[in-house]
N, C-alpha and C positions, 0 to 999 in steps of 0.2 A: 364532412363533407362541407366545403366551404363554395357559395355561389357568390356569384357577383350581379348588382341592383344595377339596372341602368336607365334608366328614364328619362324622357324626353318628349318634347310636343310635335306637335301633329295636326293638320286641319281636320284630324276628327277627336280632338283632341288628347288628351295627356296619352302615351302608350309605354307602357314598361316592361322591361323583359328581367326575368329572372335564366340565367345559366352560367355554365361552370366548364372554364378550360374553353370559351368559344362555342361553347354548344348550348343551343338553348333547351331550356329545360319546360318554360312556359313563358307568355307572351298576354298583352291583352291590354285594350283602355280603356286605362284605371290607372290613380295616380297611388291606390292604394294594395301595395304589395301582397299585404295579409288575403287579400282577391284571389291570385296568384297562387300561394302556396300549396291551398284545398286540391288545385288538379295536377298536380305534380302526384305522379306513382310514390306512396312511401317506402319503397326501397330507395328513390333514387329522390328524396329531399331533403333537401340541404340543412347541416346543422345551427350555420349561420351564415350569414349574405354580411355582404361590403357593398358599399356603396363607389358605382362607377360612371366618371364623370368624361373622361377623354373617348377620344375617336378610337375608333376598331371597328372589325368588320362587320358585328351586327348594327351598330348604331349607324355604319356606311350603308347599308341596306336598306334598311328603314329609309333614310334618307331617297335613296335611289329610288326605291317605291313611290314613298311622294313625289319625285320628281319625273314620273313616268319608264321608270324602268322597274318591272316586277323580279329580274331575272335573279337577282345577286339575293335577295328575298329567298332565292327555291333554293340557292344551293349552298346558305347557312344551315351549318349542321343542329340537328335535333332528335332529340332523346324523350321517347315517349314509350314505357312499358303496357300491356293488357296481353289479351290474346290474339293468335294468329292474325284472325278476319280483321279486327282493328288495327292493326299494327301495318296491314296490310294494306288496307284501305287508308291508310294514312299517310301512307309512300303513293302511293294514285292521286291521291289530291295533289298532290306537288306537280302532276303533268297536266291537269286544268289549264285550259289555257285561260288568260286573263281577257275579259270579254266576253266572254264564251260559255258561260253556266250553263252548270247539267243540272238536270232536275234528279232528284235522290231514288228513283228508277233506273235512270241513265249510269248513275255514281253508283247505282250497288254493279251493277251488269260491268259497268269497268273494274269492280274491285276484285269479279271474278265470278258472282253470286247471284243473279238477276233477281233469283227471289227472297233475295236478304234487305226488301229493301229499310227495313226497320234496324237491321244490325248497321246498313250504311249512314244512317240518320243517326245513331247510337253512335257512329264514331264521330260524326260532326259533333254532336251534344258532349260529346268526350274531348275533343284535343282542345290540349293545352295549349299550343305555340300558333293561336291565334297568329295571321298571317302571315307566318313564315309556314306555317301548314294551313291551303289558302280554303275554309271552311264554308266560306262566304261564299265562295263561285257554285252551291248547292240549293237551291231553289227547289219549288214545289211542283210536280206535275202541271198546275193551275198557273204557275210564269207568277205565283206571289212567293214572297220574300221567306215563309214560314223562317225558324228560329234562328238565335243568334247570343248567344252568352250575352255581347257586349250592345244588344239593340239594334232593333232595326233598322234607327234612324243610320250608322254605321255602318251597318251591311248595307242598306241601300246607298249609301257615299262611298263608300267601295268598287262597288259593283257599275254604277255612274260613273266616276271614274276609270276603271280599268275597262270599261264600254269608248269610254271616251280615246282611248288610245290605240297608235295606230297597231294593227294584228302583229301579233310577232310569229 
């Protein structure tokens, strides 16, 4: 399997995407593709990677997000593999409205099991497709940020950016 590597600059730093045929396998705020490979389920890991620089739907979606329109990023196809709860929970994350973060407890309820708070937190922790599956929109019950693979400063920046946008 061959993947495409897209690297771009964003206000939050370098952003890298590994995709196959326009479907995101892994993404995050890094300039090191190796940071992304380990997040991909072993059955989906590419054998080779080619660098792409030209325009495309994924690049346009990231640019739209940073221009204030998060909807294209939620429409980019993503593939991740895990158990049924986690896969469903990742789908649910794409429905959390920008500027309206939810707590881990609320997120567990949205995913269909209000008692599965740890499982919901685990879904965030193992989300390989940052930005396209917006785990940054989940915060702790006390209102603090909680964890984020790409660091608290980026999570805080994303949440502040989304809070400033008009409500969708």
